[in-house]
N, C-alpha and C positions, 0 to 999 in steps of 0.2 A: 503493500500499499504506500502510495507516494504522498508526501506532505503537500498541503496547499501552497502555492506560490505566494510569497508576501510581496505586495506592491512595492516597487523600488522608490517611489518619489512621494514625499509628503507635499500634498497640494493645498491643504487647509490647516491653518494654525489658529488655535482658539486660546487667547491670552486673557487671564484675570487682570483686573485693574489694581485696586488697593493692595499693596504689599508685593505686587509683582511687576507692574509697569509704573505704578504711582506710589510714592512714598506715603507711608501711613503715619509714622511718627506719633502714635498714640491717639490719632484723631478719632478712630472708632470708639475707643474706650472713653474718651472725654465726651463725645456725643451721647453715648449710652448714659453716662453719669447725668448729663443734663436732662435726658429724657426720663430717667428714673426719679430725679428729684421733682419733676412735674407731677409724678403720680404718687409722691410722698415717700419715696425710698431714698433716704439720705445716706451720703457717703459716711463711712465709718461704722455703720450698722452691720449687724450679721447678715441681715437680708441682702443688703447691697454687695456684700462681699461674696455671697453665694451666687447672686445673679451675675456679678461680674466674671466670676470664674467660669460660669456657663457660657458667657459671651466670648470669652477667650478660647474656650474649648471648640466653639462652633464658628470660629471665624471662617468666612467664606460662604456660610449658609445665607439664604435669603433673610433679611432682617425682619420681615413680618413674621416668618416662621420661628425666629428666635423669641420674638415677644409673645407669640402665641403660646410658646412652651413656658415662658416665665410667668404668664398671667393665665394659666391653664383654666379653661372654662369661662373666661371673662373676655370675649372678643372686643367689647367696647374699650376696655383698658389696653388690650393689645394694640388696637388700631390707633388709640391716642398716643401710646408710648412710640409706636412707629413713626407717627407723624411728627412727634416731638424730636425723635432721633434725626429724621431727615432734615428738619428745620435747623437743628444744632449743627449737623455736618455741613449743611449749606452755608451757615453763617461762617464757619471756619474756612470754607473755600472762598467765600466772598471777601475774607479778611486777608487773603493771600497766603494761606497756610497749606496750599496744595501744591505739590512739586513732583515732576517726574523722576523716576529713579534713574541713576546714571546709565547711559547706554540704551535706555528702553526705546526712545524714539528712533534712534539709529538702528536698533534691531528690527523694529517694524518696517522701517524704510528698506532695509537690506532684504528682508524676507519678501516684501512685495516686489522689490526690484528683481528678484530671482524667479518671479512669476507665481509666487504663492499667494493665496488668499488670506487675509488676516482679519480675525473677528475679535473685538474687545468685549469682554463680558463682566458683570458685576452682580453682587447681591443687593445692591442698593436699588431704590426706586428710580424709574426713568428721569424724573426731574432732577435728582441728585447726580445721576450719571452724566446728564447733559450739562449741568453746571461744572462738573469736573473737566469734561472735554473742552467746554468754552474757555474755562480758566487756563488751561494748559495750551490752548491753540491747537487742539487735537481733533477738532470737529471732522476733518477730512483725512485724518491720519490712516485710519483703518478702512477696509472695505465695508464693514458692518459693525454695529454695536448692538449688544443685546443685554436686557435685564430680565429678571424672572417673569414679568408680566408679558414680555414678548414671546415666551415660550410656554404659555399656558398657566403661568402662576407659580410653578414649582421651580425653585432655584436648586443649587447644589445641596446635598450630594447627588441628587437626581441627574441623570444624563441629559435632561431636556434641553438645556441651553446648548450644548455641544451638538446634539442632533438637529436642533433648529438652525444652528449655523450651517450645518451640512445641507439641510433641505432648502434654506433660503438662498444659499450661495450657489449650490450645485457644483461646487469646486472640486468634489472628490467622487469617485465611482465606488469607493469601498471605505468603510470606516477606519481600516488600517492605514489609509492615507491621511489621516487626521493626526495632528499633534496638539496636545493640551499642555499649557504650562500654568502653574499657580503656586502660591506659597502656603496653602493649607491642605490639610488631610482631606477636606470636603472637595477641593479642587481635584485631588488624585482620585477620590472615589467617583467623582463625576466622569473623569476621563476614562477610568477603567470600565465603568458600567456602560459608557458609550462605545467600547471597543476600540478606543484610539490606539494606533500603533505606537506612538510616543507619548508618554505621560510624564512630563518633567516637573519636578519640584524645584523651587528656587528658595534660597536662604535669606532672602531680603525682607521676609515678613513675619507672619505669625508663628509658624511651626518649625521645629527643628528637623534635622535629616531623619532621625529614627521614626518620627511620626509620619513623615512623608512616605518613607519606604514601607512601613507597616500598612499605609493606606493604598499602596499599589504603585508607587512611583517607579517607573522604569529607569529613570535617571534622576540625579540630583545635582543641581547647578548652583554656583555661587550667586548668579543673577540672570535675568532674562537676556542680558547682553551676550551670554554664551550660547543661546539657543541656536542662532543660524549656524554656528560652527558645529554644534552637535548634530544638527539635521544633516549637514554636509558629510560628516563622518559616518553616521548610520547608514545613509543612503550608499555609501561606498562600500559597506560590508554586507548589504542585504542580497 
């Protein structure tokens, strides 16, 4: 019995934003704290510490999903917290606290220059994603941008955004021609569940190498700037 032939070229690259292509620098945690305070959860309390630990553990997940877990059974509070989070994060972006990670723009430009389609994804709402893209001057940097709502509402660790990128761009004929890169275990799970041929963790964000590998990373990189070189090397060995 012969093994199936692995496609040689990665034609679609799906990249996370915060922590992967965009510097986080604690902005997510600060926005969460502001949102929690609006709902009466004060920093320094046991409840705040417990909730913050969950936020850290689930970095990369759709933010409304996180708040639904934290306020289980109380959809109104979850929606209020999510809206407060998006407002707080948006204020930080407006204050100029949003910056690209070194080499991220150049990596995207190189990937597209090589004929690959690049899609930027996030667990944030569309309004926040658009604010980040505008602040960085990245509105036209990628071929497509997606948030959970664009893929039916389920964010990571579900494969939906990766598969939506494939369906919308039609850039690949096989899921093994897709590369996914992110800084969290949820990014890795999303990529592996979608069947991506390359699932690359980067060490510029929330989770360390052990967590990325445990969640299915095929490779771990220092930063997304190394991704074009990785794809060139893996294509040469397939």
